[in-house]
C-alpha positions in Angstrom: -2.2 -28.6 -21.1 0.0 -28.5 -18.0 -1.8 -29.4 -14.8 0.9 -29.6 -12.1 0.7 -29.3 -8.4 4.3 -28.1 -7.8 7.4 -27.3 -9.9 10.8 -26.8 -8.3 13.3 -24.7 -10.3 16.8 -23.5 -9.4 18.6 -23.5 -6.1 19.9 -21.1 -3.5 23.6 -21.6 -4.3 24.8 -19.0 -1.8 23.6 -21.2 1.1 22.1 -18.3 2.9 18.7 -16.6 3.0 20.3 -13.1 2.6 20.2 -11.3 -0.8 23.4 -12.5 -2.5 24.5 -13.9 -5.8 25.8 -17.5 -5.8 28.2 -18.7 -8.5 25.6 -20.9 -10.3 22.4 -19.0 -9.7 20.1 -17.9 -12.5 18.4 -14.6 -13.1 15.6 -15.2 -15.6 12.8 -17.8 -16.0 10.5 -17.7 -19.0 7.1 -19.5 -18.8 5.4 -20.0 -22.3 1.7 -20.9 -22.0 0.4 -22.5 -25.1 -2.0 -25.3 -26.1 -4.9 -25.7 -23.6 -5.3 -23.8 -20.3 -2.3 -24.3 -18.0 -2.2 -24.6 -14.2 0.8 -24.7 -11.9 -0.2 -24.7 -8.2 3.2 -23.8 -6.8 6.2 -22.6 -8.6 9.2 -22.8 -6.2 11.9 -20.4 -7.3 14.7 -20.3 -4.8 16.5 -17.7 -7.0 20.0 -16.7 -6.1 20.2 -13.4 -8.0 20.5 -10.6 -5.5 17.4 -8.6 -6.1 17.4 -8.9 -9.9 15.3 -12.0 -10.5 12.9 -11.9 -13.4 10.0 -14.1 -14.5 8.8 -13.6 -18.1 5.4 -15.0 -19.1 4.6 -15.4 -22.8 2.1 -17.3 -24.9 -1.6 -17.0 -25.7 -3.3 -19.6 -23.4 -4.8 -18.9 -20.0 -2.3 -19.6 -17.2 -3.0 -20.0 -13.5 0.0 -19.8 -11.1 -1.5 -20.6 -7.7 -4.7 -22.0 -6.3 -7.6 -20.9 -4.2 -10.0 -22.5 -1.8 -13.4 -21.0 -1.0 -14.4 -20.8 2.6 -18.2 -21.6 2.6 -20.7 -20.8 5.3 -22.3 -24.2 5.6 -25.5 -22.8 7.1 -26.4 -20.6 4.2 -24.0 -21.9 1.5 -22.4 -18.6 0.7 -18.7 -18.0 0.2 -17.3 -16.0 3.1 -13.7 -15.7 2.0 -11.1 -17.1 -0.3 -7.8 -18.7 0.8 -4.9 -18.2 -1.7 -2.2 -20.9 -1.8 0.9 -21.6 -3.9 1.9 -19.3 -6.8 5.5 -18.1 -6.9 7.2 -19.1 -3.7 10.7 -19.2 -2.2 11.9 -16.1 -4.1 12.7 -14.5 -0.7 12.7 -10.9 -2.0 15.0 -11.7 -4.9 12.3 -11.4 -7.6 12.3 -7.9 -9.0 10.1 -8.3 -12.0 7.2 -10.4 -13.4 6.8 -9.4 -17.1 3.7 -10.6 -18.8 3.6 -7.8 -21.4 3.9 -10.4 -24.3 1.3 -12.7 -22.8 -2.2 -12.5 -24.5 -4.1 -15.1 -22.4 -5.8 -14.6 -19.0 -3.3 -14.7 -16.1 -4.0 -15.5 -12.5 -1.0 -15.3 -10.2 -0.4 -15.5 -6.5 2.8 -13.8 -5.3 
């Protein structure tokens, strides 16, 4: 039952925003969603893995990576649009794969 606004994982060890591999970067992150429904508003992944970064999602409980805000027309009370925020951020083109093939819950993700 994770209900978190932001999680910061890893670091850009090369010190540049270009695609490059730093000496202490990581390549794979596994998120296992179990228990009650889970929510992570922003998952900051400043990966330093060239272009080979991978996020693996496993488990059996609904997972929401990101958040939305409805834009409502006050005059008639209808939703005019949806703003998407958060999700997986700071990967800077270094995230090659999101693998949720072993995940059996409902997944909502902003990339």
